[in-house]
C-alpha positions in Angstrom: 2.1 -43.0 -55.0 0.1 -45.7 -57.3 -3.0 -45.1 -59.1 -5.0 -47.5 -56.8 -4.3 -45.9 -53.6 -5.8 -42.6 -54.6 -9.0 -44.3 -55.5 -9.2 -46.3 -52.2 -8.7 -43.0 -50.0 -11.5 -41.5 -52.4 -13.8 -44.1 -51.6 -13.0 -44.0 -47.8 -13.6 -40.3 -47.7 -16.9 -40.8 -49.8 -18.1 -43.6 -47.6 -17.5 -41.4 -44.7 -19.0 -38.2 -46.0 -22.3 -40.4 -47.1 -22.6 -41.7 -43.2 -22.4 -38.2 -42.0 -24.8 -37.1 -44.5 -27.3 -39.5 -43.6 -27.1 -38.8 -39.7 -27.6 -35.2 -40.6 -30.8 -36.2 -42.5 -31.8 -38.2 -39.7 -31.3 -35.2 -37.4 -33.3 -32.7 -39.4 -36.1 -35.3 -40.3 -36.4 -35.9 -36.7 -36.8 -31.9 -35.9 -39.4 -31.7 -38.5 -41.4 -34.2 -37.2 -41.6 -32.6 -34.0 -42.5 -29.0 -35.8 -45.2 -30.9 -37.7 -47.1 -32.1 -34.4 -47.0 -28.8 -32.9 -48.5 -27.1 -35.7 -51.4 -29.9 -35.8 -52.2 -29.0 -32.0 -54.8 -26.0 -31.6 -53.3 -22.7 -31.6 -56.0 -21.3 -29.4 -58.6 -22.6 -26.8 -60.1 -25.7 -26.7 -63.7 -25.7 -25.6 -66.5 -28.3 -25.5 -69.3 -26.7 -27.9 -69.2 -24.1 -30.7 -71.6 -21.9 -28.3 -68.5 -21.1 -26.2 -66.7 -19.9 -29.2 -68.4 -16.5 -29.2 -67.5 -12.9 -28.6 -63.8 -12.4 -29.5 -63.2 -16.0 -30.8 -64.3 -18.2 -33.9 -64.4 -21.8 -34.4 -61.7 -23.5 -36.4 -61.8 -27.1 -37.7 -62.3 -30.0 -35.7 -59.6 -32.3 -35.0 -57.1 -30.0 -33.0 -58.4 -30.3 -29.6 -57.8 -33.1 -27.1 -59.9 -32.3 -24.2 -60.3 -36.0 -22.9 -56.6 -36.0 -22.8 -56.0 -39.5 -24.4 -53.6 -37.9 -27.4 -56.0 -38.8 -29.9 -57.5 -36.0 -32.0 -59.7 -37.6 -34.2 -62.5 -38.5 -31.7 -64.9 -36.0 -32.7 -66.3 -32.9 -31.2 -68.4 -34.3 -28.5 -65.1 -35.9 -27.2 -62.4 -33.7 -28.2 -64.2 -30.3 -28.5 -63.4 -27.7 -30.8 -60.7 -25.1 -31.4 -61.3 -21.6 -31.0 -59.1 -19.0 -32.0 -59.3 -15.1 -31.3 -59.9 -13.0 -34.3 -58.8 -9.2 -34.5 -61.5 -6.6 -33.3 
């Protein structure tokens, strides 16, 4: 066995490992994207006005709801509503 043969085998194995590693990064980064999208949505109830957030509910920040159904969460309270979450009582 020559010294050059070992180096060529090592380079081939390293290249295969780098491709596998890259594919794993793509898979896991895609999963993280799905997780962050679900966190951005309202975890409570979407309502039209802050007055509807009463009783056991409390208003949280705007930009989490999509009452008009166009998949845009940044159109403001008048269009998208507000997110209300239940508070312990």
